Each structure stands twice: as C-alpha cells, then as structure tokens.
C-alpha positions in Angstrom: 0.3 0.2 -0.1 1.3 3.2 -0.8 1.0 6.7 0.2 -1.6 7.8 -2.5 -3.3 4.7 -1.3 -3.1 5.6 2.8 -4.3 8.7 1.7 -7.5 7.8 -0.3 -7.9 5.9 2.4 -7.9 8.9 5.2 -9.8 11.0 1.9 -12.8 8.0 2.1 -12.8 7.6 6.0 -13.4 11.7 6.4 -15.7 11.7 3.9 -18.1 9.0 5.6 -17.8 10.6 9.0 -18.4 14.0 7.2 -21.6 12.2 5.7 -23.1 10.6 9.0 -22.4 14.0 10.8 -24.8 15.9 8.4 -27.1 12.8 8.2 -27.5 13.0 12.0 -27.8 16.8 11.9 -30.4 16.9 9.4 -32.6 14.4 11.7 -31.5 16.4 15.0 -32.7 20.0 13.7 -36.6 19.8 12.9 -36.8 18.5 16.6 -34.4 21.7 17.8 -36.1 24.3 16.1 -40.2 22.9 17.5 -38.7 23.6 20.3 -37.1 26.3 20.0 -40.0 28.0 18.4 -42.3 26.5 21.4 -44.0 23.9 19.2 -47.4 21.9 20.4 -46.1 19.0 19.5 -42.1 19.3 19.0 -41.8 15.1 20.8 -43.5 14.1 17.4 -41.3 16.2 15.1 -38.5 15.4 16.6 -39.5 11.8 16.1 -40.6 12.6 12.6 -37.2 13.8 11.7 -35.1 10.8 13.0 -38.1 8.5 11.3 -37.2 10.7 8.1 -33.4 9.5 8.5 -33.9 6.6 9.1 -36.0 6.0 6.0 -33.4 8.0 3.9 -35.1 11.2 3.5 -38.5 10.3 3.0 -40.6 11.7 6.2 -37.8 15.1 6.4 -39.5 17.3 4.4 -42.4 16.6 6.7 -40.5 17.3 9.3 -38.9 20.9 8.5 -42.0 22.0 7.3 -43.9 21.3 10.1 -41.7 22.3 12.6 -41.8 26.0 11.1 -45.6 26.1 10.9 -47.7 27.7 13.1 -49.3 24.9 16.1 -53.3 26.1 16.6 -54.4 27.7 19.5 -57.8 27.6 21.1 -58.8 30.5 19.8 -58.2 29.8 16.4 -59.5 26.4 16.9 -63.0 28.7 18.5 -63.5 30.0 14.7 -62.6 26.9 12.8 -65.4 25.4 15.1 -67.8 28.9 14.6 -67.2 28.1 10.9 -67.7 24.1 10.7 -70.7 24.0 13.3 -73.3 27.1 12.2 -75.8 25.5 15.1 -73.9 27.0 17.4 -74.3 30.5 16.4 -78.0 32.0 16.1 -79.7 32.0 12.9 -82.0 34.6 11.9 -85.3 33.5 10.9 -86.8 35.1 7.7 -89.3 37.4 9.9 -86.2 38.5 11.7 -84.7 39.7 8.1 -88.3 41.5 7.1 -88.0 43.9 10.7 
C-alpha cells in the first residue's frame, strides 16, 4: 500500500464521517427548531425527523415543514368550530330579516 492509497483511504474515512454527521444533523434539527419555537408537538416533530433520517429522507421534508408551522391555538380552533358548526350560532329567521 503506497502513500497515495493511504491518502485516498483517509479521504474516504473523512467523507463517510462527514456524511454521517450531516445525516444526524438533518435528523436532529427539526425537533430542536420546534422546541425553540415552543411548538406544541415538538416531540412528535423530533420523532418524525429521526424516522425521516432512517427512511433516507422520506419524512424529512414533512418534519422540516411541520417544525416551522404555527400550532393551532384554542382561540383559532374556536374560529374553526364556528365555521364548521353553524348550529352553535343564532340563525336569523325570515321574519327577523323582514323587520
């Protein structure tokens, strides 16, 4: 084994180590970003990020997008319920609209 072969082996080991570090960083970051932003589902995003890394990137875009979305608050859910549940609101009858 000559010096050029050893140099190539060292470069190969460094590249494999660098690829593993990037893989772990891409899996780790969505969960950390979600925790930093105070996301309600931060742990689920963390799990999704690691599963995305295990599945070679299949779920990683989902984890990244999910980490940057704003979680629904209770007041915003009241607005959704008001739109989807019209029975909760007072419905004007035809007599009320004529007067």
